[in-house]
C-alpha positions in Angstrom: 28.2 8.9 -13.2 25.2 6.7 -12.3 23.1 6.8 -8.9 23.0 4.0 -7.2 20.1 1.9 -7.1 17.8 1.7 -4.2 17.2 -1.9 -3.3 13.8 -3.0 -1.7 14.6 -4.5 1.9 10.9 -6.2 2.0 12.1 -8.1 -1.2 15.6 -9.5 -1.1 18.0 -8.9 -4.0 14.8 -6.9 -5.9 15.0 -2.6 -6.4 13.0 -0.9 -5.3 10.5 -0.2 -7.6 8.1 2.3 -5.7 5.2 0.2 -5.2 3.5 2.3 -2.7 1.7 5.5 -4.7 3.7 8.3 -2.7 7.2 6.6 -1.8 10.3 8.0 -3.0 12.4 5.0 -2.0 12.4 2.6 0.7 13.2 5.8 3.4 9.6 6.8 2.9 7.5 3.5 1.6 4.3 2.1 4.3 5.2 -1.7 3.6 8.7 -1.6 4.8 7.8 0.3 7.4 5.1 -1.9 8.2 6.8 -5.2 8.1 10.0 -3.5 10.3 7.7 -2.1 12.8 5.8 -5.6 13.2 8.1 -8.4 15.3 5.9 -11.5 13.7 6.4 -10.0 9.9 10.2 -8.9 10.9 11.4 -12.1 12.5 9.7 -13.8 8.6 11.5 -11.0 6.6 14.7 -12.0 8.6 14.3 -16.0 8.0 13.8 -14.5 4.0 17.1 -12.6 4.0 19.0 -14.9 5.6 17.8 -18.0 3.1 18.4 -15.3 -0.2 21.4 -14.5 1.0 22.5 -18.6 1.3 21.3 -19.1 -2.2 23.2 -16.1 -3.6 26.7 -17.4 -1.9 26.5 -13.8 0.3 26.2 -15.7 3.7 26.5 -12.6 6.4 
């Protein structure tokens, strides 16, 4: 049985590549924390995510 692949919440559609040293996944990534804790960045990410969903036909 294979393990599920962690998805990067900052780069919609991409897998978590552990790009931040010491991170074991999105749950402890400093970049993810920064984006989610900053209202402006969080709003931009919401727009990017919505556009990605529209372009892939996964409208929520």
